[in-house]
Biopython code that builds the backbone (N, CA, C, O; Angstrom):
import numpy as np
from Bio.PDB.StructureBuilder import StructureBuilder

atoms = [
    (1, "MET", "N", (93.045, 142.475, 100.504)),
    (1, "MET", "CA", (92.351, 141.377, 101.158)),
    (1, "MET", "C", (92.404, 140.109, 100.306)),
    (1, "MET", "O", (92.620, 139.014, 100.825)),
    (2, "LYS", "N", (92.203, 140.267, 98.971)),
    (2, "LYS", "CA", (92.258, 139.097, 98.095)),
    (2, "LYS", "C", (93.645, 138.462, 98.124)),
    (2, "LYS", "O", (93.777, 137.238, 98.082)),
    (3, "THR", "N", (94.670, 139.295, 98.195)),
    (3, "THR", "CA", (96.040, 138.777, 98.245)),
    (3, "THR", "C", (96.259, 137.973, 99.519)),
    (3, "THR", "O", (96.896, 136.920, 99.487)),
    (4, "LEU", "N", (95.743, 138.455, 100.624)),
    (4, "LEU", "CA", (95.877, 137.749, 101.891)),
    (4, "LEU", "C", (95.179, 136.390, 101.836)),
    (4, "LEU", "O", (95.724, 135.392, 102.308)),
    (5, "ILE", "N", (93.992, 136.350, 101.269)),
    (5, "ILE", "CA", (93.247, 135.093, 101.160)),
    (5, "ILE", "C", (93.986, 134.123, 100.244)),
    (5, "ILE", "O", (94.118, 132.943, 100.568)),
    (6, "ARG", "N", (94.472, 134.616, 99.095)),
    (6, "ARG", "CA", (95.222, 133.758, 98.172)),
    (6, "ARG", "C", (96.472, 133.194, 98.842)),
    (6, "ARG", "O", (96.800, 132.019, 98.676)),
    (7, "THR", "N", (97.156, 134.029, 99.590)),
    (7, "THR", "CA", (98.365, 133.588, 100.281)),
    (7, "THR", "C", (98.029, 132.515, 101.314)),
    (7, "THR", "O", (98.727, 131.507, 101.413)),
    (8, "ALA", "N", (96.974, 132.728, 102.072)),
    (8, "ALA", "CA", (96.564, 131.753, 103.087)),
    (8, "ALA", "C", (96.179, 130.425, 102.444)),
    (8, "ALA", "O", (96.541, 129.363, 102.950)),
    (9, "VAL", "N", (95.453, 130.477, 101.342)),
    (9, "VAL", "CA", (95.044, 129.255, 100.641)),
    (9, "VAL", "C", (96.271, 128.533, 100.082)),
    (9, "VAL", "O", (96.357, 127.308, 100.165)),
    (10, "THR", "N", (97.209, 129.273, 99.522)),
    (10, "THR", "CA", (98.425, 128.673, 98.970)),
    (10, "THR", "C", (99.248, 127.997, 100.059)),
    (10, "THR", "O", (99.714, 126.871, 99.879)),
    (11, "VAL", "N", (99.427, 128.673, 101.176)),
    (11, "VAL", "CA", (100.188, 128.093, 102.285)),
    (11, "VAL", "C", (99.501, 126.830, 102.798)),
    (11, "VAL", "O", (100.164, 125.824, 103.047)),
    (12, "ALA", "N", (98.197, 126.873, 102.955)),
    (12, "ALA", "CA", (97.456, 125.700, 103.427)),
    (12, "ALA", "C", (97.595, 124.539, 102.446)),
    (12, "ALA", "O", (97.803, 123.399, 102.860)),
    (13, "ALA", "N", (97.482, 124.820, 101.160)),
    (13, "ALA", "CA", (97.597, 123.770, 100.145)),
    (13, "ALA", "C", (98.987, 123.147, 100.151)),
    (13, "ALA", "O", (99.121, 121.926, 100.063)),
    (14, "LEU", "N", (100.008, 123.966, 100.254)),
    (14, "LEU", "CA", (101.372, 123.440, 100.282)),
    (14, "LEU", "C", (101.643, 122.632, 101.542)),
    (14, "LEU", "O", (102.347, 121.623, 101.494)),
    (15, "THR", "N", (101.098, 123.061, 102.650)),
    (15, "THR", "CA", (101.274, 122.333, 103.902)),
    (15, "THR", "C", (100.615, 120.963, 103.824)),
    (15, "THR", "O", (101.213, 119.965, 104.225)),
    (16, "LEU", "N", (99.413, 120.908, 103.322)),
    (16, "LEU", "CA", (98.699, 119.638, 103.207)),
    (16, "LEU", "C", (99.329, 118.739, 102.160)),
    (16, "LEU", "O", (99.376, 117.523, 102.347)),
    (17, "ALA", "N", (99.812, 119.303, 101.068)),
    (17, "ALA", "CA", (100.403, 118.509, 99.992)),
    (17, "ALA", "C", (101.734, 117.909, 100.405)),
    (17, "ALA", "O", (102.139, 116.881, 99.863)),
    (18, "GLY", "N", (102.426, 118.530, 101.358)),
    (18, "GLY", "CA", (103.718, 118.019, 101.793)),
    (18, "GLY", "C", (103.650, 116.585, 102.270)),
    (18, "GLY", "O", (104.556, 115.801, 101.985)),
    (19, "GLY", "N", (102.616, 116.225, 102.980)),
    (19, "GLY", "CA", (102.465, 114.868, 103.468)),
    (19, "GLY", "C", (101.993, 113.888, 102.416)),
    (19, "GLY", "O", (102.073, 112.677, 102.621)),
    (20, "ALA", "N", (101.504, 114.385, 101.296)),
    (20, "ALA", "CA", (100.981, 113.512, 100.256)),
    (20, "ALA", "C", (102.085, 112.731, 99.563)),
    (20, "ALA", "O", (101.828, 111.655, 99.023)),
    (21, "TYR", "N", (103.294, 113.243, 99.565)),
    (21, "TYR", "CA", (104.382, 112.570, 98.873)),
    (21, "TYR", "C", (104.993, 111.443, 99.697)),
    (21, "TYR", "O", (105.529, 110.486, 99.140)),
    (22, "ALA", "N", (104.916, 111.551, 101.004)),
    (22, "ALA", "CA", (105.501, 110.530, 101.868)),
    (22, "ALA", "C", (104.450, 109.482, 102.195)),
    (22, "ALA", "O", (103.484, 109.752, 102.908)),
    (23, "ALA", "N", (104.651, 108.294, 101.667)),
    (23, "ALA", "CA", (103.728, 107.202, 101.945)),
    (23, "ALA", "C", (104.498, 106.089, 102.642)),
    (23, "ALA", "O", (105.657, 105.835, 102.312)),
    (24, "PRO", "N", (103.870, 105.433, 103.592)),
    (24, "PRO", "CA", (104.565, 104.313, 104.220)),
    (24, "PRO", "C", (104.841, 103.219, 103.189)),
    (24, "PRO", "O", (104.063, 103.018, 102.257)),
    (25, "ARG", "N", (105.929, 102.536, 103.366)),
    (25, "ARG", "CA", (106.318, 101.434, 102.488)),
    (25, "ARG", "C", (106.338, 100.146, 103.299)),
    (25, "ARG", "O", (106.513, 100.162, 104.517)),
    (26, "THR", "N", (106.159, 99.043, 102.607)),
    (26, "THR", "CA", (106.289, 97.737, 103.225)),
    (26, "THR", "C", (107.355, 96.966, 102.466)),
    (26, "THR", "O", (107.249, 96.760, 101.257)),
    (27, "ALA", "N", (108.383, 96.543, 103.191)),
    (27, "ALA", "CA", (109.460, 95.748, 102.597)),
    (27, "ALA", "C", (109.337, 94.314, 103.090)),
    (27, "ALA", "O", (108.968, 94.064, 104.238)),
    (28, "THR", "N", (109.650, 93.387, 102.209)),
    (28, "THR", "CA", (109.717, 91.983, 102.575)),
    (28, "THR", "C", (111.179, 91.566, 102.497)),
    (28, "THR", "O", (111.847, 91.772, 101.484)),
    (29, "LEU", "N", (111.663, 90.976, 103.585)),
    (29, "LEU", "CA", (113.056, 90.540, 103.656)),
    (29, "LEU", "C", (113.110, 89.027, 103.818)),
    (29, "LEU", "O", (112.356, 88.454, 104.605)),
    (30, "ALA", "N", (113.999, 88.383, 103.076)),
    (30, "ALA", "CA", (114.296, 86.965, 103.273)),
    (30, "ALA", "C", (115.482, 86.910, 104.230)),
    (30, "ALA", "O", (116.573, 87.379, 103.904)),
    (31, "VAL", "N", (115.266, 86.339, 105.404)),
    (31, "VAL", "CA", (116.273, 86.348, 106.467)),
    (31, "VAL", "C", (116.808, 84.931, 106.678)),
    (31, "VAL", "O", (116.038, 83.974, 106.770)),
    (32, "GLU", "N", (118.134, 84.810, 106.752)),
    (32, "GLU", "CA", (118.782, 83.512, 106.945)),
    (32, "GLU", "C", (119.246, 83.345, 108.394)),
    (32, "GLU", "O", (119.223, 84.288, 109.185)),
    (33, "ASN", "N", (119.668, 82.117, 108.719)),
    (33, "ASN", "CA", (120.230, 81.767, 110.036)),
    (33, "ASN", "C", (119.224, 81.886, 111.176)),
    (33, "ASN", "O", (119.621, 82.080, 112.325)),
    (34, "VAL", "N", (117.956, 81.775, 110.886)),
    (34, "VAL", "CA", (116.925, 81.843, 111.928)),
    (34, "VAL", "C", (116.650, 80.405, 112.357)),
    (34, "VAL", "O", (115.730, 79.756, 111.858)),
    (35, "SER", "N", (117.478, 79.915, 113.306)),
    (35, "SER", "CA", (117.464, 78.485, 113.599)),
    (35, "SER", "C", (117.051, 78.110, 115.020)),
    (35, "SER", "O", (117.051, 76.928, 115.366)),
    (36, "CYS", "N", (116.703, 79.086, 115.844)),
    (36, "CYS", "CA", (116.287, 78.757, 117.210)),
    (36, "CYS", "C", (115.085, 79.618, 117.603)),
    (36, "CYS", "O", (114.688, 80.523, 116.869)),
    (37, "VAL", "N", (114.521, 79.324, 118.761)),
    (37, "VAL", "CA", (113.306, 80.024, 119.180)),
    (37, "VAL", "C", (113.540, 81.495, 119.488)),
    (37, "VAL", "O", (112.595, 82.284, 119.472)),
    (38, "THR", "N", (114.776, 81.875, 119.767)),
    (38, "THR", "CA", (115.046, 83.287, 120.070)),
    (38, "THR", "C", (115.446, 84.100, 118.842)),
    (38, "THR", "O", (115.500, 85.328, 118.909)),
    (39, "CYS", "N", (115.724, 83.436, 117.727)),
    (39, "CYS", "CA", (116.213, 84.150, 116.537)),
    (39, "CYS", "C", (115.173, 85.108, 115.947)),
    (39, "CYS", "O", (115.478, 86.275, 115.702)),
    (40, "ALA", "N", (113.965, 84.629, 115.722)),
    (40, "ALA", "CA", (112.933, 85.494, 115.126)),
    (40, "ALA", "C", (112.647, 86.715, 116.004)),
    (40, "ALA", "O", (112.530, 87.820, 115.474)),
    (41, "PRO", "N", (112.529, 86.556, 117.331)),
    (41, "PRO", "CA", (112.344, 87.747, 118.166)),
    (41, "PRO", "C", (113.526, 88.723, 118.103)),
    (41, "PRO", "O", (113.330, 89.935, 118.187)),
    (42, "ILE", "N", (114.742, 88.203, 117.957)),
    (42, "ILE", "CA", (115.903, 89.087, 117.831)),
    (42, "ILE", "C", (115.814, 89.884, 116.535)),
    (42, "ILE", "O", (116.079, 91.086, 116.523)),
    (43, "VAL", "N", (115.441, 89.218, 115.446)),
    (43, "VAL", "CA", (115.280, 89.908, 114.156)),
    (43, "VAL", "C", (114.210, 90.984, 114.284)),
    (43, "VAL", "O", (114.396, 92.111, 113.825)),
    (44, "LYS", "N", (113.088, 90.631, 114.910)),
    (44, "LYS", "CA", (111.999, 91.598, 115.078)),
    (44, "LYS", "C", (112.449, 92.794, 115.913)),
    (44, "LYS", "O", (112.181, 93.940, 115.549)),
    (45, "ARG", "N", (113.124, 92.539, 117.020)),
    (45, "ARG", "CA", (113.586, 93.618, 117.884)),
    (45, "ARG", "C", (114.602, 94.503, 117.159)),
    (45, "ARG", "O", (114.564, 95.727, 117.284)),
    (46, "THR", "N", (115.503, 93.886, 116.406)),
    (46, "THR", "CA", (116.510, 94.643, 115.656)),
    (46, "THR", "C", (115.839, 95.610, 114.691)),
    (46, "THR", "O", (116.209, 96.782, 114.624)),
    (47, "LEU", "N", (114.859, 95.125, 113.948)),
    (47, "LEU", "CA", (114.173, 95.973, 112.968)),
    (47, "LEU", "C", (113.287, 97.015, 113.645)),
    (47, "LEU", "O", (113.197, 98.150, 113.178)),
    (48, "SER", "N", (112.637, 96.637, 114.735)),
    (48, "SER", "CA", (111.725, 97.555, 115.427)),
    (48, "SER", "C", (112.433, 98.767, 116.015)),
    (48, "SER", "O", (111.822, 99.822, 116.184)),
    (49, "ARG", "N", (113.699, 98.627, 116.322)),
    (49, "ARG", "CA", (114.457, 99.723, 116.938)),
    (49, "ARG", "C", (114.958, 100.757, 115.932)),
    (49, "ARG", "O", (115.511, 101.782, 116.332)),
    (50, "ILE", "N", (114.780, 100.515, 114.664)),
    (50, "ILE", "CA", (115.268, 101.439, 113.641)),
    (50, "ILE", "C", (114.296, 102.611, 113.521)),
    (50, "ILE", "O", (113.096, 102.399, 113.346)),
    (51, "PRO", "N", (114.796, 103.841, 113.612)),
    (51, "PRO", "CA", (113.917, 105.006, 113.444)),
    (51, "PRO", "C", (113.231, 104.973, 112.072)),
    (51, "PRO", "O", (113.874, 104.778, 111.041)),
    (52, "GLY", "N", (111.920, 105.167, 112.092)),
    (52, "GLY", "CA", (111.145, 105.146, 110.857)),
    (52, "GLY", "C", (110.376, 103.854, 110.653)),
    (52, "GLY", "O", (109.489, 103.793, 109.802)),
    (53, "VAL", "N", (110.702, 102.815, 111.422)),
    (53, "VAL", "CA", (109.991, 101.536, 111.324)),
    (53, "VAL", "C", (108.772, 101.592, 112.237)),
    (53, "VAL", "O", (108.882, 101.927, 113.416)),
    (54, "SER", "N", (107.606, 101.258, 111.678)),
    (54, "SER", "CA", (106.379, 101.323, 112.473)),
    (54, "SER", "C", (105.794, 99.952, 112.801)),
    (54, "SER", "O", (105.037, 99.820, 113.763)),
    (55, "GLN", "N", (106.136, 98.923, 112.010)),
    (55, "GLN", "CA", (105.587, 97.592, 112.277)),
    (55, "GLN", "C", (106.518, 96.534, 111.705)),
    (55, "GLN", "O", (107.092, 96.712, 110.630)),
    (56, "VAL", "N", (106.664, 95.425, 112.436)),
    (56, "VAL", "CA", (107.493, 94.310, 111.981)),
    (56, "VAL", "C", (106.765, 93.008, 112.288)),
    (56, "VAL", "O", (106.291, 92.802, 113.405)),
    (57, "VAL", "N", (106.679, 92.132, 111.291)),
    (57, "VAL", "CA", (106.137, 90.792, 111.478)),
    (57, "VAL", "C", (107.184, 89.820, 110.936)),
    (57, "VAL", "O", (107.613, 89.937, 109.788)),
    (58, "VAL", "N", (107.591, 88.862, 111.768)),
    (58, "VAL", "CA", (108.586, 87.874, 111.355)),
    (58, "VAL", "C", (107.952, 86.492, 111.443)),
    (58, "VAL", "O", (107.411, 86.110, 112.481)),
    (59, "VAL", "N", (108.025, 85.746, 110.340)),
    (59, "VAL", "CA", (107.505, 84.382, 110.291)),
    (59, "VAL", "C", (108.682, 83.460, 109.982)),
    (59, "VAL", "O", (109.355, 83.621, 108.965)),
    (60, "GLU", "N", (108.927, 82.485, 110.873)),
    (60, "GLU", "CA", (110.065, 81.573, 110.737)),
    (60, "GLU", "C", (109.606, 80.217, 110.223)),
    (60, "GLU", "O", (108.534, 79.725, 110.573)),
    (61, "ARG", "N", (110.464, 79.620, 109.367)),
    (61, "ARG", "CA", (110.198, 78.265, 108.894)),
    (61, "ARG", "C", (111.504, 77.650, 108.394)),
    (61, "ARG", "O", (112.164, 78.201, 107.513)),
    (62, "ASP", "N", (111.864, 76.517, 108.961)),
    (62, "ASP", "CA", (113.015, 75.726, 108.504)),
    (62, "ASP", "C", (114.318, 76.512, 108.422)),
    (62, "ASP", "O", (115.038, 76.407, 107.429)),
    (63, "GLY", "N", (114.629, 77.290, 109.439)),
    (63, "GLY", "CA", (115.892, 78.002, 109.484)),
    (63, "GLY", "C", (115.941, 79.293, 108.689)),
    (63, "GLY", "O", (116.972, 79.964, 108.651)),
    (64, "ARG", "N", (114.850, 79.637, 108.065)),
    (64, "ARG", "CA", (114.758, 80.896, 107.323)),
    (64, "ARG", "C", (113.534, 81.639, 107.838)),
    (64, "ARG", "O", (112.645, 81.058, 108.459)),
    (65, "ALA", "N", (113.514, 82.915, 107.568)),
    (65, "ALA", "CA", (112.368, 83.711, 108.008)),
    (65, "ALA", "C", (112.031, 84.738, 106.944)),
    (65, "ALA", "O", (112.864, 85.118, 106.121)),
    (66, "THR", "N", (110.802, 85.166, 106.989)),
    (66, "THR", "CA", (110.357, 86.287, 106.172)),
    (66, "THR", "C", (109.967, 87.392, 107.138)),
    (66, "THR", "O", (109.146, 87.197, 108.035)),
    (67, "ALA", "N", (110.569, 88.551, 106.937)),
    (67, "ALA", "CA", (110.232, 89.716, 107.757)),
    (67, "ALA", "C", (109.479, 90.698, 106.882)),
    (67, "ALA", "O", (109.944, 91.068, 105.804)),
    (68, "THR", "N", (108.324, 91.114, 107.345)),
    (68, "THR", "CA", (107.536, 92.129, 106.660)),
    (68, "THR", "C", (107.602, 93.382, 107.519)),
    (68, "THR", "O", (107.178, 93.384, 108.675)),
    (69, "VAL", "N", (108.143, 94.452, 106.934)),
    (69, "VAL", "CA", (108.453, 95.659, 107.700)),
    (69, "VAL", "C", (107.766, 96.862, 107.075)),
    (69, "VAL", "O", (107.953, 97.142, 105.891)),
    (70, "THR", "N", (106.973, 97.573, 107.864)),
    (70, "THR", "CA", (106.364, 98.824, 107.417)),
    (70, "THR", "C", (107.235, 99.957, 107.935)),
    (70, "THR", "O", (107.563, 100.016, 109.120)),
    (71, "PHE", "N", (107.611, 100.868, 107.016)),
    (71, "PHE", "CA", (108.563, 101.912, 107.390)),
    (71, "PHE", "C", (108.312, 103.196, 106.612)),
    (71, "PHE", "O", (107.629, 103.201, 105.588)),
    (72, "ASP", "N", (108.877, 104.279, 107.123)),
    (72, "ASP", "CA", (108.812, 105.594, 106.489)),
    (72, "ASP", "C", (110.042, 105.726, 105.601)),
    (72, "ASP", "O", (111.169, 105.770, 106.095)),
    (73, "ASP", "N", (109.824, 105.788, 104.286)),
    (73, "ASP", "CA", (110.963, 105.817, 103.366)),
    (73, "ASP", "C", (111.711, 107.147, 103.356)),
    (73, "ASP", "O", (112.721, 107.283, 102.665)),
    (74, "GLU", "N", (111.231, 108.122, 104.111)),
    (74, "GLU", "CA", (111.991, 109.362, 104.267)),
    (74, "GLU", "C", (113.007, 109.240, 105.408)),
    (74, "GLU", "O", (113.903, 110.076, 105.534)),
    (75, "LYS", "N", (112.868, 108.199, 106.238)),
    (75, "LYS", "CA", (113.759, 108.022, 107.385)),
    (75, "LYS", "C", (114.707, 106.840, 107.232)),
    (75, "LYS", "O", (115.794, 106.847, 107.810)),
    (76, "VAL", "N", (114.320, 105.836, 106.472)),
    (76, "VAL", "CA", (115.143, 104.633, 106.331)),
    (76, "VAL", "C", (114.837, 103.975, 104.985)),
    (76, "VAL", "O", (113.743, 104.133, 104.444)),
    (77, "THR", "N", (115.806, 103.241, 104.455)),
    (77, "THR", "CA", (115.611, 102.524, 103.194)),
    (77, "THR", "C", (115.459, 101.033, 103.464)),
    (77, "THR", "O", (115.834, 100.540, 104.528)),
    (78, "ALA", "N", (114.910, 100.331, 102.495)),
    (78, "ALA", "CA", (114.781, 98.882, 102.617)),
    (78, "ALA", "C", (116.155, 98.227, 102.720)),
    (78, "ALA", "O", (116.332, 97.248, 103.444)),
    (79, "GLU", "N", (117.115, 98.771, 101.996)),
    (79, "GLU", "CA", (118.475, 98.224, 102.043)),
    (79, "GLU", "C", (119.086, 98.383, 103.438)),
    (79, "GLU", "O", (119.826, 97.512, 103.895)),
    (80, "ALA", "N", (118.779, 99.486, 104.107)),
    (80, "ALA", "CA", (119.275, 99.695, 105.472)),
    (80, "ALA", "C", (118.645, 98.691, 106.435)),
    (80, "ALA", "O", (119.291, 98.262, 107.391)),
    (81, "LEU", "N", (117.402, 98.317, 106.192)),
    (81, "LEU", "CA", (116.750, 97.301, 107.021)),
    (81, "LEU", "C", (117.484, 95.971, 106.881)),
    (81, "LEU", "O", (117.769, 95.302, 107.875)),
    (82, "ALA", "N", (117.788, 95.594, 105.640)),
    (82, "ALA", "CA", (118.510, 94.344, 105.393)),
    (82, "ALA", "C", (119.899, 94.387, 106.024)),
    (82, "ALA", "O", (120.362, 93.391, 106.580)),
    (83, "GLN", "N", (120.553, 95.520, 105.939)),
    (83, "GLN", "CA", (121.887, 95.658, 106.531)),
    (83, "GLN", "C", (121.830, 95.516, 108.053)),
    (83, "GLN", "O", (122.744, 94.957, 108.659)),
    (84, "ALA", "N", (120.765, 96.018, 108.665)),
    (84, "ALA", "CA", (120.625, 95.925, 110.124)),
    (84, "ALA", "C", (120.520, 94.471, 110.578)),
    (84, "ALA", "O", (121.152, 94.087, 111.562)),
    (85, "THR", "N", (119.735, 93.661, 109.878)),
    (85, "THR", "CA", (119.633, 92.253, 110.273)),
    (85, "THR", "C", (120.943, 91.522, 110.011)),
    (85, "THR", "O", (121.349, 90.658, 110.788)),
    (86, "THR", "N", (121.597, 91.873, 108.916)),
    (86, "THR", "CA", (122.891, 91.268, 108.602)),
    (86, "THR", "C", (123.905, 91.590, 109.696)),
    (86, "THR", "O", (124.656, 90.717, 110.131)),
    (87, "ASN", "N", (123.924, 92.845, 110.138)),
    (87, "ASN", "CA", (124.835, 93.250, 111.214)),
    (87, "ASN", "C", (124.538, 92.520, 112.522)),
    (87, "ASN", "O", (125.431, 92.336, 113.348)),
    (88, "ALA", "N", (123.287, 92.105, 112.709)),
    (88, "ALA", "CA", (122.897, 91.381, 113.925)),
    (88, "ALA", "C", (123.161, 89.877, 113.808)),
    (88, "ALA", "O", (122.865, 89.124, 114.737)),
    (89, "GLY", "N", (123.714, 89.435, 112.674)),
    (89, "GLY", "CA", (124.031, 88.022, 112.494)),
    (89, "GLY", "C", (123.009, 87.241, 111.700)),
    (89, "GLY", "O", (123.085, 86.015, 111.621)),
    (90, "TYR", "N", (122.054, 87.937, 111.111)),
    (90, "TYR", "CA", (121.002, 87.294, 110.328)),
    (90, "TYR", "C", (120.977, 87.914, 108.935)),
    (90, "TYR", "O", (120.201, 88.835, 108.680)),
    (91, "PRO", "N", (121.827, 87.412, 108.025)),
    (91, "PRO", "CA", (121.886, 87.995, 106.686)),
    (91, "PRO", "C", (120.507, 87.993, 106.028)),
    (91, "PRO", "O", (119.761, 87.018, 106.123)),
    (92, "SER", "N", (120.187, 89.087, 105.367)),
    (92, "SER", "CA", (118.893, 89.152, 104.687)),
    (92, "SER", "C", (119.017, 89.906, 103.379)),
    (92, "SER", "O", (119.950, 90.679, 103.161)),
    (93, "THR", "N", (118.051, 89.655, 102.522)),
    (93, "THR", "CA", (117.960, 90.368, 101.251)),
    (93, "THR", "C", (116.546, 90.889, 101.093)),
    (93, "THR", "O", (115.590, 90.282, 101.576)),
    (94, "VAL", "N", (116.422, 92.005, 100.421)),
    (94, "VAL", "CA", (115.112, 92.594, 100.151)),
    (94, "VAL", "C", (114.501, 91.828, 98.988)),
    (94, "VAL", "O", (115.096, 91.746, 97.913)),
    (95, "THR", "N", (113.316, 91.268, 99.197)),
    (95, "THR", "CA", (112.645, 90.535, 98.123)),
    (95, "THR", "C", (111.494, 91.322, 97.517)),
    (95, "THR", "O", (110.942, 90.926, 96.490)),
    (96, "GLY", "N", (111.131, 92.431, 98.143)),
    (96, "GLY", "CA", (110.065, 93.264, 97.596)),
    (96, "GLY", "C", (109.818, 94.495, 98.442)),
    (96, "GLY", "O", (110.007, 94.487, 99.658)),
    (97, "VAL", "N", (109.389, 95.560, 97.767)),
    (97, "VAL", "CA", (109.007, 96.799, 98.447)),
    (97, "VAL", "C", (107.774, 97.327, 97.743)),
    (97, "VAL", "O", (107.731, 97.392, 96.515)),
    (98, "LYS", "N", (106.769, 97.706, 98.525)),
    (98, "LYS", "CA", (105.561, 98.286, 97.938)),
    (98, "LYS", "C", (105.028, 99.377, 98.851)),
    (98, "LYS", "O", (105.377, 99.449, 100.029)),
    (99, "THR", "N", (104.191, 100.209, 98.297)),
    (99, "THR", "CA", (103.538, 101.235, 99.097)),
    (99, "THR", "C", (102.519, 100.551, 99.987)),
    (99, "THR", "O", (101.688, 99.775, 99.515)),
    (100, "ALA", "N", (102.586, 100.840, 101.264)),
    (100, "ALA", "CA", (101.675, 100.220, 102.227)),
    (100, "ALA", "C", (100.266, 100.743, 102.009)),
    (100, "ALA", "O", (100.073, 101.912, 101.676)),
    (101, "ALA", "N", (99.291, 99.879, 102.197)),
    (101, "ALA", "CA", (97.895, 100.290, 102.100)),
    (101, "ALA", "C", (97.570, 101.193, 103.276)),
    (101, "ALA", "O", (97.909, 100.887, 104.418)),
    (102, "LEU", "N", (96.922, 102.287, 102.994)),
    (102, "LEU", "CA", (96.553, 103.223, 104.051)),
    (102, "LEU", "C", (95.250, 102.790, 104.695)),
    (102, "LEU", "O", (94.287, 102.457, 104.004)),
    (103, "ALA", "N", (95.221, 102.794, 106.006)),
    (103, "ALA", "CA", (94.001, 102.449, 106.735)),
    (103, "ALA", "C", (93.002, 103.586, 106.608)),
    (103, "ALA", "O", (93.380, 104.756, 106.673)),
    (104, "ARG", "N", (91.753, 103.259, 106.431)),
    (104, "ARG", "CA", (90.711, 104.277, 106.300)),
    (104, "ARG", "C", (89.729, 104.144, 107.419)),
    (104, "ARG", "O", (88.770, 104.911, 107.493)),
]
sb = StructureBuilder()
sb.init_structure("model")
sb.init_model(0)
sb.init_chain("A")
sb.init_seg("    ")
for serial, (resi, resn, name, xyz) in enumerate(atoms, 1):
    if name == "N":
        sb.init_residue(resn, " ", resi, " ")
    sb.init_atom(name, np.array(xyz, "f"), 0.0, 1.0, " ", f" {name:<3s}", serial, name[0])
structure = sb.get_structure()
């Protein structure tokens, strides 16, 4: 009986701990060629369609934009996000990545 309880506790602990390692990340991208009213929405839509992306905010100013992207780093990398905007005609570079604050 003690072995069964120990096994159950171990399995439960490992199951719960599995999610502890994966934390959402927030990447900031400097995006170029954002020069018209439809550009920022295109950048947002491009990033939003990537599996693992949960939130995108794009702020445009003077032909450049900053995209703040919350994503699951087990499904996509910040570099892949930048490559996606570049492939869509809006070259970008990653200017920062941090662990996203968890809502409580």
